C-alpha positions in Angstrom: 67.5 86.0 89.8 64.8 86.7 92.5 65.2 85.9 96.3 62.9 82.8 95.9 65.2 81.6 93.2 68.4 82.2 95.0 70.3 79.1 96.0 70.8 78.4 99.7 74.4 77.8 100.3 76.0 75.9 103.3 78.8 77.2 105.3 81.0 74.7 107.1 81.2 75.5 110.6 83.1 72.5 112.0 83.5 68.9 112.0 82.8 66.1 114.2 84.7 62.9 114.6 83.6 59.9 116.3 86.8 58.7 118.2 87.7 55.1 117.9 88.9 55.3 121.5 87.1 57.5 123.9 89.1 59.8 126.0 88.5 60.9 129.9 88.3 64.3 130.7 87.9 64.8 134.3 84.9 62.5 135.2 83.3 62.3 131.5 84.0 60.2 128.8 84.3 61.8 125.2 83.3 59.7 122.3 83.6 62.5 119.8 85.5 65.4 119.1 84.1 68.6 117.4 86.8 71.0 115.5 85.2 74.3 114.9 86.2 76.2 111.5 89.5 77.8 112.5 89.9 81.6 112.2 93.5 83.3 111.7 93.4 83.9 115.5 93.4 80.4 116.3 96.5 80.0 114.6 98.6 82.1 116.9 101.9 80.4 118.1 101.3 77.7 115.3 103.4 77.2 112.3 101.2 76.8 109.4 104.2 75.1 107.4 104.8 72.7 110.4 100.9 72.0 110.6 100.9 71.1 107.0 103.8 68.6 107.4 101.8 66.9 110.4 104.2 68.0 113.0 102.6 66.3 115.9 102.7 69.2 118.6 101.4 71.8 116.1 98.5 69.5 115.4 97.9 68.9 119.1 98.0 72.5 119.7 95.8 73.4 116.7 93.2 71.0 118.1 93.0 72.6 121.4 92.7 75.9 120.0 89.5 74.8 117.7 87.9 72.8 120.2 86.8 72.8 123.7 89.5 70.3 124.9 92.6 71.2 126.8 96.0 70.4 125.5 96.5 67.6 128.3 93.3 65.9 126.9 94.4 66.1 123.3 97.6 64.5 124.1 95.8 61.5 125.2 94.1 60.8 121.8 95.1 57.5 120.5 97.5 57.7 117.5 94.9 56.4 115.1 92.5 59.3 116.0 95.0 61.7 116.0 96.1 60.9 112.3 92.3 61.1 111.5 92.0 64.8 113.0 95.4 65.6 111.3 93.6 64.7 107.8 90.8 67.0 108.8 93.2 69.7 109.9 94.7 69.3 106.3 91.0 69.9 105.0 90.8 73.3 107.0 93.9 74.5 105.8 92.6 73.6 102.1 89.0 74.5 102.3 88.1 73.9 98.7 89.1 70.5 99.5 87.6 69.8 102.8 84.2 68.1 101.4 86.1 65.6 99.4 88.6 64.9 102.2 85.5 64.3 104.4 83.8 61.9 101.9 87.0 59.9 101.3 87.4 59.5 105.3 83.8 58.5 105.4 84.5 55.9 102.6 87.2 54.3 104.8 84.9 53.8 107.7 85.5 56.9 109.6 82.2 58.5 111.3 82.5 61.9 110.3 80.0 64.7 110.2 80.2 68.2 108.8 78.6 70.9 110.8 77.0 73.6 108.7 74.6 76.7 108.7 72.7 78.0 105.7 72.8 81.1 104.3 71.0 82.8 101.2 
């Protein structure tokens, strides 16, 4: 295949979720949260087994590690928003299912955007 015929692949770099309930961080109101695609180092001190089971503290620690939100701000997320984020976290843990998971959440009414870069 020539370079012109090569298919451009998209690599997921993160996910942005529009929050149902905004969160104040300092003087700024946040209406969305972006979770960057995690690397192994983002899991320091986090139990993958507990994360997979939806352990609230582990999910909040993970969110703080892959977003620009400090843990006290993550703790102020509504339960509905945290539950939606937990589903996204599971998608990160099982990357082959992330696209399908996000599509399903979008079909249920969630406003989620996959962040991607294109690679040849």
